[in-house]
N, C-alpha and C positions, 0 to 999 in steps of 0.2 A: 253503305257510304264509303267513298274513297277515304283512306286514312290520311290525315294531315301529318306532315313531317316538319318538325321544328327547324332542322338544319336546311331543308329545302326551301322553306319560306324565307329564312334569313338570307340564303344565297341568292334567291330570286330578287329580293328587294335590293341587295347590293348591286346585282347585275343591272336591274332596271334603272337605278339612279346613277350608276357609275361611282358610287361612294362605298366606303368600307367601314367607317368608324360610326358605331351606334352610340357612342358616348359611354356613360357609366354602365357597366355590365350588370348592375343590380336588377335590371328588368328581366333578365333571363329566367330566373326561377318561376316568377309568376306567369311569364309568357308560356313556359313549358307546362305549368299547371293548367292553364287555360286550354292549350292545344290537347293535352291529355284528356281533359274533361269533355271537350268536343268529340274526340274519338270514342270515348266511353259512353256518353249519354246524349250527345247532341241531336241525333236522329234528323240530320239536315236533309231536306229535299235536294234535288239537283239544282234548282234555282237558289235555294238557301246556301248550298255549298259554294256556288259561284259567288254569291254576295259576300259570304263570310271570308273566303279566300281573298277576294278583292279588298275587303275591309282590313284584314291582317296586313296585306301588302301595303295599303295606304298608311297604316299606323307605323309600320317599320320604316317606310320611306320618310315619314315625318321625323322619326328619331335620327335617321341618317342626315337629313337636311338640317335639322336643329343643330346637330353636332358640327356640321360643316360651317354653319354661320358663326357658331360660338368659337370655333377654332380660328376662323379667319378674322373675327372681330372680338377679341377677348374683352374689350371694354364694355360689351353688352352686360357682362356679369357685374358691372359697377352701377347699373341702373337701379335707382332707389325705388323700392316698393314699400311705401310708407303707410303704416296703420291700415292695412286692408280691412274691408268689412265683408264678412261671410254671412250670407243669408242661408239658413238651413232649417230643418225640421223634418218630421216624418214625410215620406213620399205622399203626395196628394194632399198636402196640408196648406197650400196657398203660397208656396215659395216662388213659383213662377209669376204669379200675380204680383207679389211683393217686389220682385226684381223689376218688372215693368214699371212700377211706380217710381223707382229710382231713375228711370230713363227720361226724366223731365228736368234734370238738374245737370248742367254741363260742367259742374265741378267734379263729377264722378266719371270714372272710366269703367265701362262695362264690356264684357266679352260680346262679340257679335257672332252670329251663327256662321257666317262665311269665314271668320277668323279661326273658328274652332276646327274647321276642316283641315287646315294646315297653317301653323304660325309663320311659316317661311314661304317666300321672302318676307322679312319684317316690313309691315305696311309703311312705317315711317321712312324706311330706306327706299322702298320701291312703290310709291303711291300709284304709279301707272298700272300696277297689277291688281288693284282693288276691284275695279269694275269687272274684269274677266273672272275673278274669283267669286264675285257675287253671282254672276251668271252660271258658273259651274255648280255652285251650291244650290241654286234654284233648280237646275236640271236634276241634280242628285236627289233633292228632297222630293221632287215630283215623281221620280221613277222609283226610288227605293222605299219611301215611306208613305206618301199620300196616295200612291196608286195601289200599294200592296196591303196597307193597313186600313180596314174599314173604319170610317168615322174618325180618322186621325185628328182632324181639327178639333173635334169635340173632346177627344181624349187628352191632347197635349197642345198647349199654346206654343207655337214655334214659327217665327218668321225669319227669313234669311238675313235681313238687315236689322232685325230686332235683337234684343239682348238674349243671350243663351247661357246655359249652365256650364259647369266645368267638366262635365262627363268626358268629353272627347279629348281634353287636355290630359286628364287622368288616364284615358285609354292608351295614350302614347307611352305610358309606363306599365301598362297592363295590370296595374293594381287598382282595379275599378270594379266594385261589386255590382254595378249596374249592368254588367254583361249578363247577369242572371235574369234580368227583366226582358231580354229578347232572345236569349240563348238558353237551352236547357243544360246548365252546367253546375249542378248543385255541389259536386265535389270540388270544383274550383272555388266556390264561395267558402266552403268549409276550410280549404287550404289557406285562403286569404286570412280568415279569422284566426287561424292558428300560427301562421308563419310570416305574414306580410310585414314589411318595414315601412310604415306609413310616413315616418320622418323622411326617409329617402325619397319617397314618392312626392311629398310636398316640396322638397327641395327642387325636384325636377319640374313640378308645377310652377314654382317661382321662376325658374329659368325661362319657361315659356312666356310668362307674363313679362319678363324683361325683354325678350325678343319682340313681343308685341308693343311694348311701350317705348322701346329705343327710338330716338329721333322724333318722338311725338311729345305733345305737351304733357307736363308732369301733373297727373291727376290721381286722385284717390280711387283705388279699385273697389268696386262692389261686386262680389262674386257669389254665385248661388249654386247649391246642389244639395239635395236631401242627404245624400250619402256622406257629406262632410261630417255628419254626426259621428261617424266611426273614426274620424281623424282629428277631433277637437284638440286633444293633447298634442298631437304631432304638428298641427297648424300653429299652435302657440310656440312650439319649439323652433319652428322656422320663422314665424312672424310674431315676436314677443308682444307687439302692440296691436295685434289683431283683435277685432271686436266681432261678436256674433249676435245676429238677430235670429231668434229661434221661434218658429211658428208652432202652434199647438192646436190639434183638431182631434176629435174622437178617434182613437187608434183603431177601433173596430171598423169605422167607416173608411179610414185610410187603407186598412188591410184589404177590405173588400174591393175598393177601387183599384188598388195595385194589382190584385189578382186578375181583375178584368183587363187592365192595361197589359199585363204580362201575357195573358192568353191571346190577346189581339196581336201583340208584337211578335210573339213566338210563332204564331200562325203564318207570318209572312216568310219564315225560313225553315220551319221544322214540320215534321209530320204532326198531325193534330195531337196536342198534349192532353193527358188525363187531367181534368180540372181538379180532382182531389189531390193529385200529386203536386200541382201548382199551389194549392192551398196549404199543404203541409210545408212545402219549401219556403213559402213567403211568411208564414207565421214565425218560423225560425229566423228568417231574414229580418223581419221587423223587430222581433225580440232583441236581436243583437244591437239594433240602433237605439232602442229604448234603454237597454242596459248601459250602453256607452254614454248616453246623455245623462242618465241619473248619476253615474259615476263622476262625470265631469262637473256637474252642478255642485257636488258636495264641497269642493275646495276652490272654486274659481268664481266666486261672486264678484260682480263688478265688471266682468268681461263679457257679459251677455245681457240681452233684454228679451223678455218673453213677449210674444205677440199672439193674442187670441185670434184664431182663424175667423171666428164668427164676428168679432168686432172689426176685423180687417175687411171682411166682405160687406158688412153693414155700413161702416163709416171709415173708409180707407184714409180719408184726408186727416181725420183726427188721430188715427193710428200712426200715420207718417209724421205728424207733428211730435208725437212722443218719441219716435225713433230718432228724429233729428235732434231732439233734446239729449237723448242718450249719447249721440255722437258729438255733442257739444257744438252743434251747428244751428244757425238761424235758417229759417225757410223763407227765402225771398218771395215777394208777392207774385213775381213772374212764374215761379215754380208752383205756387199755390193755384194760380189761374190755369196753368197748363195741366196740372194734375186734375183739377176739377172738370175741365173739358174732356180729358181722356176718360175719366171715370163715367161721365155722362154718356160718352160715345161707345163705351164698352161694358154694357150691363152683363151681369151673370147670365150665362147660357146663350150669348150672342152667336157663338160658333157651333151651337148644337149641344145636345146632352146625350148621355149614355146611361143605361140601366144595368144593374148587377145586384147580386145578393151574396151574403156570406155563405149561405147554404149551398149555393151552386158549386162551391169549391170544397165541400165536405167538411166544413168547419162548424163546430157547435158553439153557440153563443157563450155558454157558461165557461167552456175551456178557454176561449179567447179572452173573456173578461178577466179571468184569473191571472192570465199572463200580464195584462196591462193594469192591474188593480192599483199598484203603487204609483205608477205614472199618472193615472187618472185622478187619484186622490190628491197627490202632491200639487197638481196644477188645476185642480177643480174643473176638470174637463167634462162638459155635458155629454149625454148620450144622444147621438144623431140617428143611429139605426135602431 
């Protein structure tokens, strides 16, 4: 594989955009760690190398454009992001489904897939750019994901105009452990867990929300990403009034599902990965999330609500009523009616199903259960596998 060079990527992004200010330089250590990990372990195919270089170029261009807009319109940093709601939980535990349930109440602001590709130009400033951006996002999704990842729709619910997670906003700061789920970069993940400044990253995340909200109606953000579990303390440092909705599902099931997703996603860019290697990496990955969650829960009661995945799937409307109560909000009948119809029109498995097992990834049930014993006991989580 051709070795990627940090300076060359930075210089190319500056040349392509005609801009030179990347904003806060705090992103450079994690960007360097990611590129080093790709060179060491990535095993990218020619197609994967082209896609990854293109992705890095796009993320760096986003930083340049974000900084340019913030420099030209400093009032953007005065936009109020009031009491945001963060939906999180272990990967594959229903957070995407939960996010879609919020998309029936126009009092909330949700990230859209097309917005995540690039926050700039701010949609409220340049609404005429929205439709072309939607069309570009549709073309990218069709070419980069749905064409190259088998059973993409069954693996991950994602619509260009629908609500999306925070992954790609965090990507723009390169402190985003989800890179591990489609790139073989275990040393990057280990570096992040030892060295990353999550407070700095969530400050940058907030700046991007301000860009997206500027000159638009002032609404309460509902944001979603499983990997927010690693940044709960940092999020509260940046957003002291933030509230968390945390989903819980059998961690053994979520691990097996994530292994399958990672194997499928990496296959689109890398030489075929050893499944046992993926299993070992992701057991460590999920353990870090569980440890961070357990640590946060000890001293932060009142800032989060627990949502049982199985109750969410079986009776989502009742679960959402409890969530609204936690947020001190009433649920209007118009929202109840809209939710009820969407739930009826979108039964589980509508987009297909995918099969997998823990053993496929070299993981022994007893070993995995031991890792998650405290978490399972604390939340009384049933066995699904």
